[in-house]
VOPAGU-2260 file (C-alpha; in pm, 1 decimal, decimal comma):
REM VOPAGU-2260
SITE   aa  ch    i         X         Y         Z
SITE  MET   A    0     -22,9      -4,1      -3,3
SITE  THR   A    1     125,8     335,2    -116,1
SITE  LEU   A    2     168,6     616,2     134,4
SITE  ASP   A    3    -100,5     838,3     -29,6
SITE  GLU   A    4    -332,2     511,8      30,9
SITE  LEU   A    5    -230,7     512,9     385,6
SITE  ILE   A    6    -318,0     872,2     429,7
SITE  THR   A    7    -658,0     831,4     278,3
SITE  GLU   A    8    -745,4     506,4     513,2
SITE  PHE   A    9    -618,3     718,2     818,8
SITE  ASP   A   10    -822,9     999,6     704,6
SITE  ARG   A   11   -1127,9     794,7     672,5
SITE  GLY   A   12   -1069,8     614,1    1016,3
SITE  LEU   A   13   -1039,1     951,1    1178,9
SITE  ARG   A   14   -1356,1    1073,4    1018,6
SITE  SER   A   15   -1539,8     767,5    1140,1
SITE  VAL   A   16   -1438,1     800,8    1499,5
SITE  THR   A   17   -1475,3    1173,9    1518,3
SITE  GLY   A   18   -1823,2    1147,0    1340,1
SITE  ILE   A   19   -1725,9    1366,9    1050,4
SITE  SER   A   20   -1866,4    1165,9     754,3
SITE  ARG   A   21   -1962,6    1213,6     410,8
SITE  MET   A   22   -2249,4    1071,0     223,9
SITE  THR   A   23   -2287,3     975,4    -161,4
SITE  ARG   A   24   -2637,1     930,7    -140,6
SITE  PRO   A   25   -2925,8    1140,2      -3,3
SITE  MET   A   26   -3073,9    1055,3     345,4
SITE  PRO   A   27   -3366,5     814,3     298,5
SITE  THR   A   28   -3698,3     982,5     374,1
SITE  PRO   A   29   -4023,5     815,8     467,2
SITE  PRO   A   30   -4292,8     804,1     190,2
SITE  ALA   A   31   -4558,1    1091,5     224,6
SITE  SER   A   32   -4871,7     939,1     330,4
SITE  GLU   A   33   -5210,3    1102,4     254,5
SITE  GLU   A   34   -5537,0    1095,2     462,0
SITE  ALA   A   35   -5865,2     981,6     325,6
SITE  ASP   A   36   -5959,4    1359,5     244,9
SITE  GLY   A   37   -5609,2    1405,2      71,4
SITE  GLU   A   38   -5434,5    1586,6     326,4
SITE  LYS   A   39   -5090,5    1492,1     435,6
SITE  THR   A   40   -5067,2    1355,8     785,4
SITE  VAL   A   41   -4834,9    1526,3    1039,6
SITE  ALA   A   42   -4552,9    1331,8    1202,9
SITE  ALA   A   43   -4644,6    1181,5    1535,9
SITE  GLU   A   44   -4454,4    1360,0    1829,9
SITE  LEU   A   45   -4229,2    1129,3    2007,4
SITE  THR   A   46   -4263,2    1123,2    2386,1
SITE  PRO   A   47   -3921,8    1163,2    2592,7
SITE  ALA   A   48   -3923,1     771,1    2650,0
SITE  GLU   A   49   -3969,4     703,4    2268,1
SITE  ARG   A   50   -3713,6     953,6    2163,0
SITE  ALA   A   51   -3452,4     814,7    2407,7
SITE  HIS   A   52   -3548,0     440,2    2289,2
SITE  ALA   A   53   -3517,4     548,7    1923,4
SITE  ALA   A   54   -3169,0     738,0    2006,4
SITE  GLY   A   55   -3055,2     420,4    2166,2
SITE  LEU   A   56   -3120,6     220,5    1859,7
SITE  MET   A   57   -2961,2     462,6    1628,4
SITE  ARG   A   58   -2652,1     478,9    1852,7
SITE  VAL   A   59   -2623,7     110,1    1826,5
SITE  ASN   A   60   -2669,9     130,2    1434,1
SITE  HIS   A   61   -2417,5     431,3    1428,1
SITE  VAL   A   62   -2151,5     209,9    1627,7
SITE  GLY   A   63   -2212,2     -81,4    1367,5
SITE  GLU   A   64   -2121,0     147,4    1084,1
SITE  VAL   A   65   -1826,1     285,8    1272,5
SITE  CYS   A   66   -1731,5     -83,3    1294,8
SITE  ALA   A   67   -1808,0    -161,2     917,2
SITE  GLN   A   68   -1556,5     129,8     806,6
SITE  ALA   A   69   -1289,2     -29,7    1033,2
SITE  LEU   A   70   -1357,7    -389,2     914,9
SITE  TYR   A   71   -1361,9    -302,6     542,0
SITE  GLN   A   72   -1038,5     -83,4     572,0
SITE  ALA   A   73    -851,6    -354,6     749,5
SITE  GLN   A   74    -972,4    -638,2     484,5
SITE  LYS   A   75    -882,3    -395,3     198,9
SITE  ILE   A   76    -529,6    -353,4     337,9
SITE  ALA   A   77    -487,8    -727,8     392,5
SITE  THR   A   78    -588,5    -869,0      50,6
SITE  ARG   A   79    -357,2    -859,9    -251,8
SITE  SER   A   80    -658,7    -884,8    -491,8
SITE  PRO   A   81    -721,8    -571,1    -672,7
SITE  ALA   A   82   -1082,5    -689,1    -746,2
SITE  LEU   A   83   -1140,3    -751,2    -379,0
SITE  LYS   A   84    -985,4    -406,1    -271,1
SITE  ASP   A   85   -1258,5    -248,8    -521,9
SITE  ALA   A   86   -1527,6    -474,1    -354,3
SITE  PHE   A   87   -1436,8    -364,5       4,4
SITE  GLU   A   88   -1395,9      -1,4    -108,0
SITE  ARG   A   89   -1751,8       4,0    -277,7
SITE  ALA   A   90   -1909,3    -163,5      35,7
SITE  ALA   A   91   -1727,2      96,3     273,9
SITE  LEU   A   92   -1867,9     389,5      82,7
SITE  GLU   A   93   -2207,9     264,4     110,9
SITE  GLU   A   94   -2153,7     214,9     487,6
SITE  GLU   A   95   -2006,9     569,3     503,2
SITE  ASP   A   96   -2360,8     678,6     399,0
SITE  HIS   A   97   -2510,7     485,1     684,4
SITE  LEU   A   98   -2264,9     642,1     911,5
SITE  ALA   A   99   -2360,6     991,8     801,6
SITE  TRP   A  100   -2740,3     910,1     818,8
SITE  THR   A  101   -2727,5     753,0    1161,9
SITE  ALA   A  102   -2526,2    1044,8    1280,1
SITE  ARG   A  103   -2790,7    1273,1    1155,1
SITE  ARG   A  104   -3062,0    1092,2    1310,7
SITE  LEU   A  105   -2903,5    1103,8    1647,6
SITE  GLN   A  106   -2888,4    1485,2    1610,1
SITE  ALA   A  107   -3236,3    1514,2    1524,9
SITE  LEU   A  108   -3307,6    1309,0    1822,4
SITE  ASP   A  109   -3104,7    1535,5    2040,2
SITE  SER   A  110   -2864,6    1258,6    2118,0
SITE  ARG   A  111   -2489,1    1165,9    2067,5
SITE  PRO   A  112   -2284,1     891,0    1938,6
SITE  SER   A  113   -2124,1     628,7    2170,9
SITE  LEU   A  114   -1865,5     756,8    2370,8
SITE  LEU   A  115   -1666,9     430,3    2311,0
SITE  ASN   A  116   -1632,3     462,2    1928,5
SITE  PRO   A  117   -1251,5     479,8    1932,0
SITE  LEU   A  118   -1248,8     132,8    2107,7
SITE  TRP   A  119   -1503,8     -20,6    1886,2
SITE  TYR   A  120   -1314,8     133,2    1573,0
SITE  ALA   A  121    -969,3     -18,5    1716,4
SITE  GLY   A  122   -1126,5    -358,0    1787,3
SITE  ALA   A  123   -1304,3    -390,1    1447,6
SITE  LEU   A  124    -986,8    -289,6    1284,7
SITE  ALA   A  125    -788,6    -582,4    1441,7
SITE  ILE   A  126   -1034,8    -834,7    1379,8
SITE  GLY   A  127   -1095,7    -723,4    1007,0
SITE  PHE   A  128    -722,1    -756,8     946,9
SITE  ALA   A  129    -691,4   -1090,2    1124,6
SITE  ALA   A  130    -985,1   -1225,6     894,3
SITE  GLY   A  131    -806,3   -1072,2     580,7
SITE  ARG   A  132    -481,1   -1248,4     672,7
SITE  LEU   A  133    -644,2   -1590,8     698,1
SITE  GLY   A  134    -703,4   -1573,1     323,1
SITE  ASP   A  135    -971,9   -1398,2      88,8
SITE  LYS   A  136   -1226,5   -1659,5     108,7
SITE  VAL   A  137   -1225,8   -1656,9     477,4
SITE  SER   A  138   -1238,7   -1254,6     478,5
SITE  LEU   A  139   -1543,1   -1264,8     235,4
SITE  GLY   A  140   -1706,3   -1515,9     467,5
SITE  PHE   A  141   -1645,6   -1317,0     757,2
SITE  MET   A  142   -1802,9   -1015,3     570,6
SITE  ALA   A  143   -2102,0   -1193,8     468,8
SITE  GLU   A  144   -2169,0   -1329,8     824,6
SITE  THR   A  145   -2127,2    -987,9     978,4
SITE  GLU   A  146   -2377,3    -839,9     720,1
SITE  ARG   A  147   -2645,7   -1098,6     809,8
SITE  GLN   A  148   -2598,4   -1042,8    1174,9
SITE  VAL   A  149   -2641,9    -667,4    1108,6
SITE  GLU   A  150   -2944,5    -739,1     890,5
SITE  ARG   A  151   -3093,6    -944,2    1177,3
SITE  HIS   A  152   -3022,3    -640,7    1417,8
SITE  LEU   A  153   -3198,7    -409,7    1186,5
SITE  ASP   A  154   -3481,8    -642,4    1144,2
SITE  SER   A  155   -3531,0    -631,5    1541,4
SITE  HIS   A  156   -3488,5    -245,2    1548,1
SITE  LEU   A  157   -3781,0    -207,3    1281,6
SITE  ASP   A  158   -3995,5    -421,8    1500,6
SITE  SER   A  159   -3864,2    -205,8    1821,7
SITE  LEU   A  160   -3880,8     153,2    1680,1
SITE  PRO   A  161   -4168,9     369,0    1807,0
SITE  ALA   A  162   -4445,1     381,6    1531,8
SITE  GLY   A  163   -4402,2     783,9    1502,3
SITE  ASP   A  164   -4023,8     766,7    1422,3
SITE  ARG   A  165   -4081,2     730,0    1042,6
SITE  GLU   A  166   -3765,8     909,6     962,8
SITE  SER   A  167   -3557,0     650,1    1154,6
SITE  ARG   A  168   -3752,1     359,2    1012,7
SITE  ALA   A  169   -3677,6     480,9     653,1
SITE  VAL   A  170   -3298,3     498,9     743,6
SITE  VAL   A  171   -3309,2     145,8     879,7
SITE  GLU   A  172   -3506,7      -6,6     620,1
SITE  GLN   A  173   -3250,2     125,1     339,6
SITE  MET   A  174   -2953,2      32,9     563,6
SITE  ARG   A  175   -3116,4    -323,6     570,1
SITE  VAL   A  176   -3138,0    -359,5     192,0
SITE  ASP   A  177   -2767,0    -253,4     142,5
SITE  GLU   A  178   -2650,9    -496,2     430,5
SITE  ALA   A  179   -2819,5    -770,4     245,6
SITE  ALA   A  180   -2666,2    -697,7     -86,1
SITE  HIS   A  181   -2325,8    -672,8      87,7
SITE  ALA   A  182   -2364,3   -1025,7     222,8
SITE  LYS   A  183   -2477,9   -1168,7    -125,3
SITE  SER   A  184   -2179,7    -995,2    -293,5
SITE  ALA   A  185   -1936,7   -1123,0     -45,1
SITE  MET   A  186   -2063,9   -1504,7    -117,4
SITE  ASP   A  187   -2073,3   -1437,0    -488,9
SITE  LEU   A  188   -1697,7   -1340,9    -469,4
SITE  GLY   A  189   -1622,1   -1644,9    -314,6
SITE  GLY   A  190   -1685,3   -1644,0      49,3
SITE  ILE   A  191   -1713,2   -1952,6     250,2
SITE  GLU   A  192   -1955,2   -2027,6     538,8
SITE  LEU   A  193   -1775,5   -1977,5     870,7
SITE  PRO   A  194   -1779,8   -2262,7    1137,3
SITE  LEU   A  195   -2050,5   -2263,3    1383,8
SITE  PRO   A  196   -1836,8   -2160,7    1686,9
SITE  VAL   A  197   -1697,8   -1875,0    1500,0
SITE  ARG   A  198   -2041,4   -1753,5    1405,6
SITE  SER   A  199   -2165,3   -1795,4    1757,3
SITE  LEU   A  200   -1870,9   -1594,8    1905,6
SITE  MET   A  201   -1936,7   -1337,4    1667,1
SITE  ARG   A  202   -2298,8   -1320,2    1777,9
SITE  ALA   A  203   -2183,4   -1319,4    2145,2
SITE  ALA   A  204   -1961,3   -1020,6    2089,1
SITE  SER   A  205   -2233,4    -838,1    1880,0
SITE  LYS   A  206   -2458,2    -860,7    2182,9
SITE  VAL   A  207   -2209,8    -710,8    2432,6
SITE  MET   A  208   -2148,1    -429,9    2177,8
SITE  THR   A  209   -2509,4    -353,4    2117,7
SITE  ARG   A  210   -2630,0    -363,5    2469,9
SITE  THR   A  211   -2340,2    -134,7    2573,2
SITE  ALA   A  212   -2364,4     114,4    2279,7
SITE  TYR   A  213   -2729,1     140,1    2349,0
SITE  ARG   A  214   -2649,1     322,5    2668,1
SITE  ILE   A  215   -2275,5     466,8    2650,5
């Protein structure tokens, strides 16, 4: 990797941790709904408890995107395949959109990102590099399994988000579509299914992260 590439990756990592992220796609918005008489409905006002819960869920999603940036950066550095470098870069750009979207939702909900983002980022970077050093097929399999687990988390968030928070729901729904596409792409590129003990360990680590990030 050249010096310019290292500087680029360092810049992306710094922006991920500090919350200065760019988006290449506009933020998803809920479809305009209409009343029977043709007048547009007004967004429901969230109660303080609903707002706090929605913020906790979006903070978890934001942490997930911080980790995704670190994972894809590490895997891109570890692989020698130009095609896979491009694939990881494309996925990272879409995940950077997610990072920006969730950051904006946190601001709109009068909340903040996780205080432990530097820790989450460093841990994900180490894990991603380790997966990458085990070979491209393992690295892609790790990517696919990570995205599947994220997709399941997003499904649970759609069930749990307050009914009145249509803005957060629109963001989560688009994120879910993108994560499913990333998982399929990883398997299409040659990823292998990880052993059950590894998948179980990943789920256990994910639970620790989500429960902590919800509050801190």
